[in-house]
Backbone as ProteinMPNN parsed JSONL, in Angstrom:
{"seq_chain_A": "MDIAILLYDGFTALDAVGPYEVLSRLPEAKVYFVAKNKGPIITDNKILSLVADFELSEVLNPDIILIPGGIAGTLASTKDEIILDWVRTTHRSSQWTTSVCTGSLILGAAGILQGLKATTHWFARDFISDFGAEYVNKRFIQEGKIITAAGVSAGVDMALHLAKEIAGSDIAQTIQLLLEYDPQPPLDSGSLEKASAKTIEIAKGAVETLMA", "coords_chain_A": {"N_chain_A": [[10.125, 10.574, -12.121], [10.412, 10.512, -8.654], [10.137, 7.914, -6.467], [9.096, 6.852, -3.395], [9.11, 4.077, -1.388], [7.85, 2.881, 1.498], [9.295, 0.845, 3.972], [8.853, -1.349, 6.706], [9.167, -3.26, 9.725], [7.373, -6.216, 9.343], [5.756, -5.628, 7.142], [3.685, -6.364, 4.248], [4.829, -8.24, 1.569], [3.933, -8.217, -1.21], [2.361, -5.959, -1.255], [4.189, -3.907, -1.457], [5.915, -4.727, -3.556], [4.272, -5.354, -5.755], [3.06, -2.823, -6.724], [5.553, -1.597, -7.144], [6.588, -3.012, -9.365], [5.041, -1.977, -11.388], [5.227, 0.92, -11.18], [7.966, 1.391, -11.308], [8.507, 1.199, -13.942], [7.714, 3.507, -15.159], [8.503, 6.354, -17.221], [11.731, 7.595, -16.653], [11.688, 6.973, -13.979], [12.654, 6.729, -10.558], [13.289, 4.657, -7.914], [13.047, 4.522, -4.415], [13.648, 2.527, -1.724], [12.741, 2.903, 1.499], [13.388, 3.183, 5.022], [13.307, 3.225, 8.65], [15.819, 2.482, 9.409], [18.662, 1.563, 7.478], [19.055, -1.466, 5.549], [18.167, -5.035, 5.671], [14.668, -5.595, 5.796], [12.236, -7.264, 7.482], [9.456, -9.171, 6.326], [5.86, -9.713, 6.825], [5.489, -12.468, 7.031], [7.781, -13.372, 8.122], [9.766, -14.601, 6.689], [10.677, -13.684, 4.146], [12.769, -10.902, 3.238], [13.099, -7.452, 2.353], [15.424, -5.044, 1.135], [16.193, -1.979, 2.55], [17.59, 0.779, 1.177], [17.847, 3.359, 1.873], [17.581, 5.706, 4.53], [14.802, 7.161, 6.297], [15.204, 9.906, 6.675], [16.754, 10.595, 4.531], [15.246, 10.762, 2.273], [13.09, 12.98, 1.551], [11.519, 14.426, -0.16], [9.914, 13.016, -2.15], [8.208, 12.364, -5.27], [6.177, 10.514, -5.418], [4.624, 8.712, -2.84], [4.513, 5.57, -1.361], [2.764, 3.485, 0.732], [2.913, 0.444, 2.123], [0.862, -2.265, 3.43], [0.219, -4.501, 6.206], [0.115, -6.563, 9.088], [0.368, -7.069, 12.294], [2.743, -5.556, 12.369], [2.013, -3.282, 10.973], [0.054, -2.136, 12.602], [1.671, -1.49, 14.762], [3.237, 0.441, 13.529], [1.416, 2.487, 13.196], [1.591, 3.815, 15.51], [4.075, 4.772, 15.669], [5.976, 7.473, 15.931], [8.164, 8.418, 14.489], [7.932, 7.268, 11.951], [5.362, 8.256, 11.291], [5.789, 11.044, 11.305], [7.521, 11.245, 9.14], [5.801, 10.458, 7.075], [3.891, 12.537, 7.169], [5.539, 14.754, 6.562], [6.601, 14.161, 3.97], [4.248, 13.938, 2.552], [3.325, 16.548, 2.394], [4.683, 17.737, 0.262], [4.449, 15.95, -1.8], [3.473, 14.685, -5.048], [1.747, 12.608, -5.333], [0.188, 10.585, -2.948], [0.054, 7.42, -1.681], [-1.44, 4.273, -0.705], [-1.452, 0.776, 0.127], [-3.588, -1.89, 0.93], [-3.664, -2.413, 4.424], [-1.991, -0.309, 4.763], [-3.247, 2.083, 4.56], [-4.114, 2.644, 7.106], [-1.881, 3.651, 8.333], [-1.574, 6.036, 6.932], [-3.926, 7.172, 7.856], [-3.401, 7.363, 10.627], [-1.464, 9.281, 10.535], [-2.967, 11.483, 10.125], [-3.922, 12.086, 7.616], [-6.141, 11.175, 6.243], [-8.456, 12.264, 7.203], [-11.834, 12.97, 7.036], [-12.075, 11.986, 4.461], [-12.92, 9.637, 1.806], [-11.915, 6.239, 1.817], [-10.139, 3.157, 1.207], [-9.257, -0.198, 2.243], [-7.781, -3.286, 3.435], [-10.228, -5.882, 3.686], [-10.449, -6.983, 6.255], [-9.681, -4.966, 7.911], [-11.537, -3.007, 7.652], [-13.269, -1.895, 9.525], [-11.611, -0.414, 11.082], [-10.767, 1.873, 9.808], [-12.429, 4.035, 10.152], [-11.721, 4.978, 12.61], [-9.844, 6.845, 12.176], [-11.078, 8.965, 11.067], [-11.92, 8.585, 8.466], [-14.013, 7.49, 5.732], [-14.975, 4.285, 5.017], [-14.807, 2.63, 1.888], [-15.931, 0.144, -0.247], [-14.04, -0.7, -2.539], [-11.709, -1.501, -5.196], [-9.709, 0.396, -5.436], [-9.482, 3.82, -4.457], [-9.578, 7.234, -5.327], [-8.833, 10.321, -3.899], [-8.381, 13.389, -4.569], [-4.955, 13.956, -4.502], [-4.475, 11.675, -3.151], [-4.442, 8.205, -3.047], [-5.92, 5.258, -2.124], [-5.621, 1.757, -1.831], [-7.286, -1.437, -1.857], [-6.967, -4.725, -0.355], [-3.728, -6.136, -0.679], [-3.33, -7.554, -3.566], [-4.734, -5.602, -4.903], [-3.11, -3.436, -5.056], [-1.68, -3.502, -7.434], [-3.629, -2.856, -9.337], [-4.2, -0.244, -8.483], [-1.695, 0.964, -8.935], [-1.449, 0.788, -11.724], [-3.554, 2.459, -12.468], [-2.507, 4.843, -11.446], [-0.212, 5.065, -13.016], [-1.421, 5.553, -15.462], [-2.605, 8.057, -14.915], [-0.313, 9.606, -14.615], [1.381, 9.167, -16.871], [-0.19, 8.624, -19.057], [-2.535, 6.72, -21.111], [-1.384, 5.042, -23.108], [1.229, 4.378, -22.241], [0.641, 3.253, -19.741], [-0.927, 1.037, -20.503], [0.963, -0.342, -21.952], [2.786, -1.024, -19.948], [1.106, -2.726, -18.488], [0.815, -4.805, -20.338], [3.486, -5.661, -20.598], [3.837, -6.731, -18.075], [2.078, -8.725, -18.335], [-0.423, -8.657, -17.109], [-3.278, -9.982, -16.568], [-5.71, -10.921, -15.085], [-7.03, -14.084, -14.345], [-8.217, -15.844, -12.284], [-7.991, -19.154, -10.867], [-9.744, -19.807, -8.918], [-12.635, -18.509, -7.156], [-12.819, -16.731, -4.882], [-12.058, -14.248, -4.001], [-13.061, -12.045, -2.658], [-15.148, -10.726, -0.012], [-17.75, -10.868, -0.838], [-17.802, -12.958, -2.604], [-16.589, -15.185, -1.45], [-17.044, -18.224, 0.451], [-18.858, -18.786, 3.54], [-17.419, -20.472, 5.221], [-14.798, -20.228, 4.193], [-14.33, -17.521, 4.741], [-14.345, -17.5, 7.551], [-12.106, -19.104, 8.113], [-10.127, -17.499, 6.994], [-10.333, -15.192, 8.583], [-9.491, -16.253, 11.02], [-6.841, -16.846, 10.391], [-5.746, -14.287, 10.043], [-6.151, -13.198, 12.589], [-4.458, -14.814, 14.081], [-1.964, -13.957, 13.141], [-1.988, -11.426, 14.119], [-1.604, -11.73, 16.778]], "CA_chain_A": [[9.406, 10.539, -10.862], [11.054, 9.891, -7.497], [9.118, 7.099, -5.808], [9.555, 6.348, -2.095], [8.31, 2.97, -0.873], [8.166, 2.699, 2.912], [9.415, -0.499, 4.528], [8.894, -1.419, 8.175], [9.061, -4.652, 10.149], [6.033, -6.78, 9.29], [4.952, -5.234, 5.976], [3.361, -7.445, 3.319], [5.74, -8.085, 0.431], [3.281, -7.859, -2.472], [1.89, -4.576, -1.136], [5.27, -3.044, -1.933], [6.532, -5.19, -4.8], [3.317, -5.258, -6.855], [3.123, -1.472, -7.293], [6.923, -1.339, -7.614], [6.752, -3.562, -10.706], [4.374, -1.056, -12.306], [5.715, 2.298, -11.12], [9.38, 1.456, -11.689], [8.566, 1.236, -15.41], [7.389, 4.837, -15.657], [9.676, 7.033, -17.78], [12.641, 8.311, -15.746], [11.347, 6.683, -12.586], [13.699, 6.305, -9.643], [12.61, 4.099, -6.749], [13.788, 4.491, -3.162], [13.084, 1.759, -0.623], [13.164, 3.663, 2.676], [12.983, 2.659, 6.325], [13.935, 3.941, 9.759], [17.238, 2.116, 9.349], [19.031, 0.833, 6.27], [19.301, -2.884, 5.705], [17.032, -5.93, 5.413], [13.453, -5.376, 6.584], [11.508, -8.528, 7.421], [8.038, -9.071, 5.986], [4.931, -10.221, 7.838], [5.59, -13.92, 7.215], [9.073, -13.595, 8.779], [10.602, -15.427, 5.815], [11.279, -12.821, 3.134], [13.146, -9.533, 3.583], [13.528, -6.517, 1.32], [16.487, -4.189, 1.645], [16.048, -0.519, 2.492], [18.877, 1.41, 0.863], [17.826, 4.746, 2.339], [16.863, 6.024, 5.754], [13.71, 8.112, 6.079], [15.717, 11.283, 6.633], [17.469, 10.82, 3.275], [14.272, 10.908, 1.178], [12.063, 13.83, 2.153], [10.717, 15.119, -1.174], [9.565, 12.176, -3.3], [6.998, 12.71, -6.02], [5.169, 9.509, -5.068], [4.827, 7.961, -1.607], [3.745, 4.334, -1.319], [2.763, 2.907, 2.067], [2.337, -0.892, 2.11], [0.223, -2.707, 4.656], [0.682, -5.678, 6.918], [-0.828, -6.856, 10.172], [0.869, -6.561, 13.579], [3.739, -4.52, 12.111], [1.324, -2.065, 10.551], [-0.558, -1.543, 13.791], [2.765, -0.867, 15.518], [3.672, 1.637, 12.8], [0.445, 3.568, 13.393], [1.939, 4.48, 16.774], [5.499, 5.116, 15.58], [6.012, 8.888, 15.544], [9.202, 8.655, 13.475], [7.301, 6.939, 10.664], [4.247, 9.175, 11.032], [6.346, 12.352, 10.962], [8.026, 11.154, 7.756], [4.638, 10.443, 6.183], [3.334, 13.897, 7.123], [6.489, 15.64, 5.887], [6.672, 13.876, 2.535], [2.924, 14.189, 1.966], [3.147, 17.984, 2.138], [5.25, 18.127, -1.029], [4.295, 14.89, -2.8], [2.443, 14.805, -6.086], [0.814, 11.521, -5.081], [0.373, 9.836, -1.704], [-0.717, 6.207, -1.917], [-1.296, 3.159, 0.232], [-2.002, -0.517, -0.275], [-4.053, -2.72, 2.031], [-3.752, -1.702, 5.7], [-1.144, 0.887, 4.753], [-4.117, 3.244, 4.739], [-4.203, 2.943, 8.535], [-0.729, 4.512, 8.632], [-1.972, 7.362, 6.449], [-4.93, 7.684, 8.785], [-2.755, 7.723, 11.888], [-0.724, 10.517, 10.278], [-3.926, 12.563, 9.991], [-4.057, 12.448, 6.205], [-7.407, 10.709, 5.671], [-9.58, 12.879, 7.911], [-12.909, 13.486, 6.195], [-11.998, 11.45, 3.099], [-13.26, 8.245, 1.553], [-10.701, 5.445, 1.682], [-10.331, 1.719, 1.278], [-8.217, -0.948, 2.941], [-8.105, -4.71, 3.442], [-11.562, -6.095, 4.262], [-10.379, -7.286, 7.679], [-9.441, -3.71, 8.643], [-12.5, -1.986, 7.207], [-13.883, -1.212, 10.667], [-10.604, 0.411, 11.759], [-10.462, 3.088, 9.067], [-13.228, 5.14, 10.694], [-11.038, 5.496, 13.799], [-8.981, 7.945, 11.736], [-11.89, 9.996, 10.442], [-12.178, 8.293, 7.056], [-15.194, 6.681, 5.419], [-14.58, 3.104, 4.252], [-15.505, 2.355, 0.638], [-15.574, -1.192, -0.727], [-13.576, -0.631, -3.928], [-10.323, -1.951, -5.369], [-8.935, 1.569, -5.039], [-10.258, 5.054, -4.526], [-8.748, 8.438, -5.383], [-9.347, 11.558, -3.315], [-7.325, 14.349, -4.878], [-3.669, 13.303, -4.778], [-4.377, 10.51, -2.289], [-5.071, 6.998, -3.575], [-5.815, 4.096, -1.255], [-6.003, 0.502, -2.482], [-7.749, -2.498, -0.966], [-5.956, -5.678, 0.073], [-2.605, -6.78, -1.347], [-3.286, -7.567, -5.033], [-5.331, -4.369, -5.424], [-2.037, -2.471, -5.272], [-1.325, -3.496, -8.857], [-4.668, -2.062, -10.003], [-3.972, 1.156, -8.115], [-0.476, 1.449, -9.593], [-1.75, 0.98, -13.147], [-4.341, 3.695, -12.532], [-1.596, 5.959, -11.235], [0.618, 5.166, -14.219], [-2.246, 6.217, -16.479], [-2.729, 9.458, -14.531], [0.976, 10.285, -14.764], [2.044, 9.025, -18.172], [-1.145, 8.414, -20.126], [-3.043, 5.363, -21.337], [-0.502, 4.209, -23.925], [2.309, 3.84, -21.418], [0.052, 2.377, -18.722], [-1.311, -0.22, -21.141], [2.198, -1.046, -22.299], [3.266, -1.634, -18.699], [0.218, -3.854, -18.185], [1.147, -5.894, -21.242], [4.803, -6.177, -20.231], [3.647, -7.559, -16.88], [1.051, -9.718, -18.685], [-1.394, -8.602, -16.023], [-4.567, -10.334, -17.173], [-6.161, -11.855, -14.058], [-8.027, -15.12, -14.61], [-7.934, -16.738, -11.156], [-8.606, -20.482, -10.942], [-10.756, -19.855, -7.863], [-13.466, -17.304, -7.155], [-13.072, -16.392, -3.479], [-11.182, -13.122, -3.761], [-13.712, -10.948, -1.942], [-16.148, -11.194, 0.947], [-18.998, -11.111, -1.552], [-17.696, -14.198, -3.381], [-16.087, -16.292, -0.647], [-18.019, -18.933, 1.286], [-18.787, -18.476, 4.966], [-16.318, -21.277, 5.775], [-13.539, -19.602, 3.781], [-14.194, -16.255, 5.474], [-13.987, -17.793, 8.936], [-10.715, -19.567, 8.127], [-9.279, -16.334, 6.718], [-10.327, -14.35, 9.783], [-8.649, -16.915, 12.001], [-5.446, -16.704, 9.989], [-5.322, -12.918, 10.329], [-6.102, -13.034, 14.043], [-3.237, -15.48, 14.547], [-0.832, -13.102, 12.804], [-2.075, -10.219, 14.949], [-1.287, -12.068, 18.181]], "C_chain_A": [[10.253, 9.863, -9.798], [9.976, 9.212, -6.669], [9.694, 6.531, -4.524], [8.592, 5.278, -1.614], [8.765, 2.703, 0.554], [8.244, 1.218, 3.262], [9.469, -0.4, 6.043], [8.706, -2.881, 8.56], [7.612, -5.121, 10.096], [5.175, -6.303, 8.143], [4.693, -6.461, 5.098], [4.108, -7.227, 2.012], [5.043, -7.59, -0.835], [2.705, -6.453, -2.44], [2.91, -3.599, -1.689], [5.729, -3.432, -3.329], [5.568, -5.119, -5.983], [3.316, -3.883, -7.496], [4.513, -1.105, -7.81], [7.094, -1.817, -9.053], [6.102, -2.663, -11.757], [5.081, 0.295, -12.336], [7.172, 2.433, -11.523], [9.562, 1.516, -13.197], [8.087, 2.56, -15.997], [8.644, 5.505, -16.219], [10.44, 7.81, -16.708], [12.286, 8.105, -14.271], [12.6, 6.284, -11.805], [13.026, 5.893, -8.346], [13.558, 4.077, -5.554], [13.024, 3.614, -2.174], [13.635, 2.364, 0.662], [12.639, 3.019, 3.954], [13.664, 3.482, 7.411], [15.437, 3.695, 9.767], [17.501, 1.343, 8.074], [19.229, -0.648, 6.584], [18.071, -3.721, 5.431], [15.871, -5.645, 6.363], [12.564, -6.604, 6.394], [10.022, -8.3, 7.144], [7.176, -9.755, 7.035], [5.016, -11.73, 8.046], [6.917, -14.349, 7.847], [9.984, -14.547, 7.999], [11.392, -14.546, 4.853], [11.65, -11.467, 3.717], [13.379, -8.742, 2.31], [14.533, -5.566, 1.945], [16.128, -2.719, 1.465], [17.424, 0.085, 2.275], [18.975, 2.833, 1.39], [17.089, 4.839, 3.666], [15.8, 7.078, 5.449], [14.23, 9.527, 5.887], [16.432, 11.612, 5.331], [16.527, 11.047, 2.098], [13.074, 11.672, 1.725], [11.162, 14.521, 1.129], [10.4, 14.234, -2.377], [8.317, 12.688, -3.999], [5.842, 11.787, -5.65], [5.578, 8.845, -3.76], [3.947, 6.72, -1.684], [3.893, 3.704, 0.066], [2.128, 1.522, 1.992], [1.688, -1.232, 3.444], [0.887, -3.928, 5.252], [-0.336, -5.971, 8.003], [-0.271, -6.267, 11.468], [1.874, -5.428, 13.371], [3.122, -3.203, 11.691], [0.696, -1.365, 11.742], [0.501, -0.871, 14.661], [3.208, 0.434, 14.853], [2.686, 2.788, 12.938], [0.699, 4.334, 14.684], [3.397, 4.937, 16.791], [5.631, 6.549, 15.061], [7.099, 9.199, 14.53], [8.632, 8.379, 12.085], [6.203, 7.939, 10.334], [4.741, 10.567, 10.664], [6.878, 12.357, 9.541], [6.867, 11.177, 6.766], [4.049, 11.845, 6.06], [4.242, 14.836, 6.32], [6.503, 15.418, 4.389], [5.34, 14.146, 1.845], [2.732, 15.666, 1.614], [3.649, 18.392, 0.761], [5.064, 17.074, -2.119], [3.293, 15.292, -3.877], [1.346, 13.77, -5.865], [1.186, 10.843, -3.77], [-0.528, 8.616, -1.772], [-0.481, 5.178, -0.814], [-1.901, 1.911, -0.379], [-2.418, -1.257, 0.987], [-4.145, -1.891, 3.321], [-2.759, -0.549, 5.808], [-1.963, 2.155, 4.919], [-4.27, 3.614, 6.211], [-3.035, 3.824, 8.974], [-1.008, 5.925, 8.13], [-2.985, 7.982, 7.401], [-4.32, 8.142, 10.093], [-1.934, 9.004, 11.753], [-1.649, 11.712, 10.083], [-4.271, 12.944, 8.567], [-5.42, 12.091, 5.627], [-8.64, 11.331, 6.318], [-10.602, 13.455, 6.93], [-12.931, 12.958, 4.783], [-12.587, 10.051, 3.021], [-11.974, 7.469, 1.316], [-11.066, 3.972, 1.695], [-9.12, 1.078, 1.93], [-8.556, -2.422, 2.798], [-9.452, -4.917, 4.146], [-11.514, -6.35, 5.767], [-10.257, -6.008, 8.511], [-10.472, -2.648, 8.337], [-13.142, -1.234, 8.369], [-12.909, -0.291, 11.388], [-10.439, 1.779, 11.108], [-11.228, 4.288, 9.609], [-12.603, 5.733, 11.946], [-10.176, 6.711, 13.456], [-9.756, 8.99, 10.94], [-12.174, 9.786, 8.976], [-13.435, 7.446, 6.914], [-14.765, 5.504, 4.544], [-15.462, 2.939, 3.02], [-15.005, 1.014, 0.116], [-15.246, -1.142, -2.222], [-12.133, -1.134, -3.996], [-9.354, -0.817, -5.048], [-9.843, 2.772, -5.159], [-9.314, 6.242, -4.475], [-9.503, 9.613, -4.79], [-8.266, 12.616, -3.494], [-6.037, 13.621, -5.206], [-3.462, 12.052, -3.937], [-5.132, 9.347, -2.926], [-4.841, 5.864, -2.588], [-6.32, 2.88, -2.006], [-6.454, -0.502, -1.44], [-6.62, -3.515, -0.756], [-4.999, -6.151, -1.002], [-2.63, -6.653, -2.871], [-3.874, -6.31, -5.647], [-4.28, -3.292, -5.66], [-1.599, -2.391, -6.722], [-2.344, -2.677, -9.639], [-4.454, -0.571, -9.746], [-2.78, 1.731, -8.857], [-0.692, 1.655, -11.09], [-2.601, 2.222, -13.362], [-3.434, 4.904, -12.385], [-0.679, 6.152, -12.436], [-0.134, 5.864, -15.348], [-2.388, 7.699, -16.182], [-1.447, 10.229, -14.831], [1.452, 10.31, -16.211], [1.092, 8.773, -19.33], [-1.464, 6.949, -20.369], [-2.07, 4.477, -22.102], [0.59, 3.572, -23.079], [1.758, 2.891, -20.361], [-0.343, 1.028, -19.316], [-0.088, -1.029, -21.562], [2.796, -1.731, -21.072], [2.419, -2.856, -18.349], [0.549, -5.054, -19.069], [2.505, -6.504, -20.906], [4.719, -7.089, -19.002], [2.699, -8.728, -17.149], [0.035, -9.83, -17.551], [-2.787, -8.769, -16.606], [-5.235, -11.356, -16.256], [-7.272, -12.797, -14.52], [-7.857, -16.179, -13.519], [-8.652, -18.078, -11.283], [-9.693, -20.693, -9.892], [-11.502, -18.536, -7.835], [-13.851, -16.941, -5.724], [-12.259, -15.172, -3.068], [-11.817, -11.925, -3.087], [-14.725, -11.539, -0.977], [-17.455, -11.565, 0.253], [-18.984, -12.466, -2.273], [-17.315, -15.412, -2.539], [-17.207, -16.94, 0.167], [-17.838, -18.532, 2.745], [-17.628, -19.228, 5.626], [-14.972, -20.64, 5.453], [-13.3, -18.31, 4.553], [-13.768, -16.507, 6.913], [-12.549, -18.268, 9.051], [-9.766, -18.39, 7.919], [-9.204, -15.416, 7.923], [-9.428, -14.956, 10.852], [-7.171, -16.764, 11.675], [-4.928, -15.307, 10.314], [-5.197, -12.703, 11.834], [-4.87, -13.682, 14.655], [-2.016, -14.605, 14.303], [-0.82, -11.819, 13.636], [-1.613, -10.475, 16.375], [0.173, -11.799, 18.518]], "O_chain_A": [[10.757, 8.761, -10.014], [9.022, 9.85, -6.225], [10.683, 5.799, -4.563], [7.4, 5.535, -1.45], [9.918, 2.345, 0.793], [7.367, 0.435, 2.895], [10.062, 0.528, 6.593], [8.139, -3.655, 7.789], [6.731, -4.52, 10.711], [3.967, -6.541, 8.151], [5.397, -7.467, 5.195], [4.029, -6.152, 1.417], [5.512, -6.644, -1.467], [2.572, -5.816, -3.485], [2.557, -2.595, -2.307], [5.913, -2.57, -4.189], [5.997, -4.849, -7.104], [3.548, -3.773, -8.7], [4.638, -0.386, -8.801], [7.679, -1.111, -9.874], [6.57, -2.6, -12.894], [5.487, 0.761, -13.401], [7.578, 3.479, -12.029], [10.646, 1.844, -13.681], [8.06, 2.715, -17.218], [9.745, 5.242, -15.735], [9.854, 8.586, -15.952], [12.554, 8.962, -13.43], [13.482, 5.597, -12.321], [12.284, 6.672, -7.747], [14.713, 3.668, -5.665], [11.884, 3.92, -1.824], [14.844, 2.347, 0.895], [11.58, 2.392, 3.96], [14.501, 4.336, 7.118], [16.225, 4.584, 10.09], [16.662, 0.556, 7.636], [19.526, -1.031, 7.715], [17.041, -3.195, 5.007], [16.06, -5.478, 7.567], [12.188, -6.938, 5.271], [9.416, -7.361, 7.659], [7.686, -10.308, 8.009], [4.659, -12.227, 9.114], [7.149, -15.536, 8.078], [10.852, -15.208, 8.57], [12.615, -14.649, 4.757], [10.948, -10.94, 4.579], [13.809, -9.298, 1.3], [14.493, -5.314, 3.149], [15.801, -2.276, 0.364], [18.32, -0.083, 3.102], [20.044, 3.444, 1.361], [16.102, 4.14, 3.896], [15.896, 7.798, 4.456], [13.744, 10.26, 5.027], [16.691, 12.782, 5.049], [16.967, 11.482, 1.034], [12.155, 11.08, 2.292], [10.159, 15.133, 1.498], [10.597, 14.658, -3.515], [7.479, 13.359, -3.396], [4.688, 12.209, -5.576], [6.734, 8.46, -3.587], [2.77, 6.81, -2.033], [5.004, 3.425, 0.516], [0.914, 1.423, 1.815], [1.932, -0.574, 4.455], [1.977, -4.329, 4.845], [-1.518, -5.661, 7.852], [-0.428, -5.07, 11.71], [1.861, -4.446, 14.114], [3.64, -2.134, 12.012], [0.793, -0.146, 11.878], [0.257, 0.192, 15.231], [3.518, 1.411, 15.535], [3.075, 3.949, 12.81], [0.094, 5.379, 14.922], [3.89, 5.429, 17.806], [5.418, 6.801, 13.875], [6.967, 10.162, 13.776], [8.829, 9.164, 11.158], [6.128, 8.418, 9.202], [4.16, 11.21, 9.789], [6.717, 13.337, 8.815], [6.944, 11.843, 5.733], [3.741, 12.289, 4.954], [3.763, 15.617, 5.497], [6.424, 16.374, 3.618], [5.312, 14.539, 0.678], [2.05, 15.99, 0.642], [3.094, 19.307, 0.152], [5.484, 17.291, -3.256], [2.401, 16.111, -3.658], [0.176, 14.011, -6.162], [2.357, 10.563, -3.516], [-1.744, 8.753, -1.907], [0.522, 5.208, -0.101], [-2.743, 1.975, -1.274], [-1.699, -1.257, 1.987], [-4.658, -0.772, 3.293], [-2.697, 0.117, 6.842], [-1.448, 3.181, 5.362], [-4.528, 4.775, 6.531], [-3.179, 4.647, 9.878], [-0.714, 6.901, 8.821], [-2.911, 9.17, 7.713], [-4.683, 9.197, 10.614], [-1.732, 9.726, 12.729], [-1.177, 12.834, 9.895], [-4.849, 14.004, 8.328], [-5.815, 12.657, 4.609], [-9.764, 10.944, 5.995], [-10.279, 14.31, 6.106], [-13.726, 13.427, 3.968], [-12.736, 9.367, 4.033], [-11.046, 7.977, 0.687], [-12.15, 3.586, 2.132], [-8.094, 1.723, 2.141], [-9.517, -2.773, 2.113], [-9.773, -4.202, 5.095], [-12.441, -5.973, 6.483], [-10.676, -5.97, 9.668], [-10.299, -1.494, 8.728], [-13.518, -0.071, 8.223], [-13.322, 0.524, 12.213], [-10.023, 2.736, 11.762], [-10.749, 5.42, 9.54], [-12.912, 6.866, 12.314], [-9.824, 7.502, 14.33], [-9.165, 9.8, 10.225], [-12.626, 10.708, 8.298], [-13.861, 6.775, 7.853], [-14.247, 5.708, 3.446], [-16.683, 3.083, 3.084], [-13.798, 0.778, 0.045], [-16.074, -1.497, -3.06], [-11.431, -1.185, -2.986], [-8.299, -1.046, -4.457], [-10.847, 2.745, -5.872], [-8.369, 6.265, -3.687], [-10.658, 9.867, -5.132], [-7.351, 12.727, -2.678], [-6.017, 12.763, -6.088], [-2.4, 11.432, -3.995], [-6.298, 9.476, -3.298], [-3.699, 5.545, -2.255], [-7.315, 2.95, -2.727], [-6.053, -0.428, -0.278], [-5.45, -3.192, -0.958], [-5.413, -6.52, -2.101], [-2.015, -5.737, -3.418], [-3.557, -5.976, -6.789], [-4.534, -2.333, -6.389], [-1.189, -1.329, -7.19], [-1.97, -1.89, -10.509], [-4.518, 0.25, -10.66], [-2.838, 2.857, -9.353], [-0.165, 2.609, -11.661], [-2.397, 2.957, -14.328], [-3.577, 5.882, -13.119], [-0.4, 7.285, -12.828], [0.437, 6.66, -16.093], [-2.301, 8.521, -17.094], [-1.501, 11.383, -15.257], [1.875, 11.35, -16.714], [1.529, 8.715, -20.48], [-0.76, 6.056, -19.898], [-1.937, 3.293, -21.792], [0.848, 2.373, -23.185], [2.343, 1.837, -20.11], [-0.117, -0.011, -18.697], [-0.108, -2.259, -21.528], [3.253, -2.871, -21.147], [2.951, -3.896, -17.96], [0.562, -6.191, -18.596], [2.66, -7.726, -20.926], [5.435, -8.086, -18.904], [2.533, -9.61, -16.306], [-0.316, -10.921, -17.1], [-3.395, -7.808, -17.077], [-5.322, -12.533, -16.606], [-8.311, -12.363, -15.018], [-7.403, -17.289, -13.799], [-9.789, -18.135, -11.753], [-10.467, -21.647, -9.973], [-11.054, -17.552, -8.425], [-15.031, -16.852, -5.385], [-11.821, -15.07, -1.922], [-11.174, -10.883, -2.955], [-15.115, -12.7, -1.101], [-18.175, -12.459, 0.697], [-20.04, -13.05, -2.521], [-17.676, -16.539, -2.875], [-18.189, -16.289, 0.524], [-16.795, -18.004, 3.132], [-16.94, -18.682, 6.488], [-14.108, -20.523, 6.323], [-12.175, -18.04, 4.974], [-12.914, -15.793, 7.438], [-11.842, -17.881, 9.981], [-8.733, -18.291, 8.581], [-8.131, -14.912, 8.254], [-8.683, -14.236, 11.517], [-6.346, -16.579, 12.569], [-3.808, -15.154, 10.801], [-4.235, -12.09, 12.295], [-4.304, -13.173, 15.623], [-1.131, -14.518, 15.155], [0.229, -11.205, 13.832], [-1.268, -9.54, 17.097], [0.598, -12.03, 19.65]]}, "name": "protein", "num_of_chains": 1, "seq": "MDIAILLYDGFTALDAVGPYEVLSRLPEAKVYFVAKNKGPIITDNKILSLVADFELSEVLNPDIILIPGGIAGTLASTKDEIILDWVRTTHRSSQWTTSVCTGSLILGAAGILQGLKATTHWFARDFISDFGAEYVNKRFIQEGKIITAAGVSAGVDMALHLAKEIAGSDIAQTIQLLLEYDPQPPLDSGSLEKASAKTIEIAKGAVETLMA"}
């Protein structure tokens, strides 16, 4: 499987790296980190960078497309016609088109989610309808060959589901074991339904600051 992971200024690292850790372990997988320009691409916290080894024009027929999310950088990418054209082009021939977190907004801006159910980060749930999609509060949701995942860590769940779809349960479970992915968080505030009102307000403020 040829797997193209889109990088752009301001993406969230785990959105890309979490699914990468799963999908790169598929049999005969080859991963391409792609961007408008080769080189280091800065993440949303402006501390970490990942390196894009390929320009968009060099990877036009991947089997799997993965679009990570972010905040201000993602919103900018929803208006970037070079990125949107690449998403539309690769989606036409892909076997699977996927997103993590607010990466679904990029899929939506490319016209791919019209009339479909989709998920995204809880903070962006009201934005998804702007692109003709119906928000669903799930860790991930599959609509044909399109799979959208909720915020950040949900990308690992989505990738394991995709690994099962592609290679079967035995390989997917083996990947899960190799990653020792067995979530037992020490806190219980990982969703709007579980978090306190105080925690939600602090989180909203943090996101709004990053959007400024």
